[in-house]
C-alpha positions in Angstrom: -14.4 -0.2 -0.8 -10.9 -1.4 -1.5 -8.5 -2.1 1.3 -4.8 -1.4 1.3 -2.2 -2.6 3.8 0.9 -0.4 4.1 3.9 -2.1 5.6 7.3 -0.9 6.8 9.9 -2.3 9.1 8.3 -1.1 12.4 4.8 -0.2 11.3 5.2 3.3 12.7 7.0 6.2 11.1 7.6 5.3 7.4 4.3 3.7 6.9 2.5 6.7 8.5 4.0 8.9 5.8 3.1 6.5 3.1 -0.5 6.1 4.4 -1.0 9.9 4.3 0.4 10.5 0.9 -1.2 7.4 -0.7 -4.6 8.3 0.7 -4.4 11.9 -0.5 -3.3 10.9 -4.0 -5.9 8.2 -4.4 -8.7 10.5 -3.1 -7.6 13.0 -5.8 -8.3 10.3 -8.3 -11.7 9.7 -6.9 -10.9 6.3 -5.4 -12.4 5.5 -2.0 -10.0 3.2 -0.1 -9.4 2.1 3.4 -5.7 2.1 4.3 -4.1 0.6 7.4 -0.5 0.1 8.4 1.5 -2.7 10.0 5.0 -4.1 10.4 6.3 -6.0 7.4 6.5 -9.1 9.6 2.7 -8.9 10.1 1.7 -8.9 6.5 1.2 -12.7 6.2 -1.2 -12.8 9.1 -3.2 -9.8 8.0 -3.3 -10.0 4.2 -6.6 -12.0 4.0 -8.5 -8.8 4.7 -6.8 -6.6 2.1 -6.7 -6.2 -1.7 -3.2 -4.9 -2.0 0.0 -4.4 0.0 2.2 -1.3 -0.4 5.5 -1.8 1.3 8.8 0.0 1.7 10.6 -3.2 2.5 10.4 -7.0 1.9 7.3 -8.6 3.2 6.3 -12.1 4.1 3.9 -14.3 2.1 1.2 -12.1 0.6 -1.0 -15.2 -0.2 -1.1 -14.2 -3.9 -2.3 -10.7 -3.2 -0.4 -8.0 -5.2 2.5 -6.2 -3.5 3.8 -2.8 -4.6 7.3 -2.3 -3.0 8.3 1.3 -3.3 9.9 4.2 -1.6 8.5 6.8 -4.0 6.1 8.2 -1.4 9.1 9.0 0.7 11.4 10.3 -2.0 8.9 11.8 -4.4 10.6 10.0 -7.3 8.2 7.8 -9.3 5.1 8.7 -7.4 2.9 9.1 -10.5 4.0 5.8 -11.9 3.3 4.0 -8.6 -0.1 5.7 -8.1 -1.1 4.6 -11.6 0.0 1.0 -10.9 -1.9 1.0 -7.6 -5.0 2.4 -9.2 -4.9 -0.3 -11.9 -4.4 -3.1 -9.4 -7.4 -1.8 -7.4 -9.5 -1.6 -10.5 -8.9 -5.2 -11.2 -9.3 -6.4 -7.6 -12.4 -8.5 -6.9 
């Protein structure tokens, strides 16, 4: 199972919305993922346990793991493109 870390400024409101929408859209594609959320400042200390970071803001060092920075899950603009990109990254993740 692939693991995604969703980050926003405080790790509370914005990331909660992204987690819900991202999980729903990936399940519709048949992808089984575990999604957790955190503050952007916590990414560097947590990234070792995840395949990908999805963030609505700048994050610290992702230790070479892919980061998708987007607000599409909040605005609705570009969601299909971002879901496709995320699915491709997850397909290539070890």
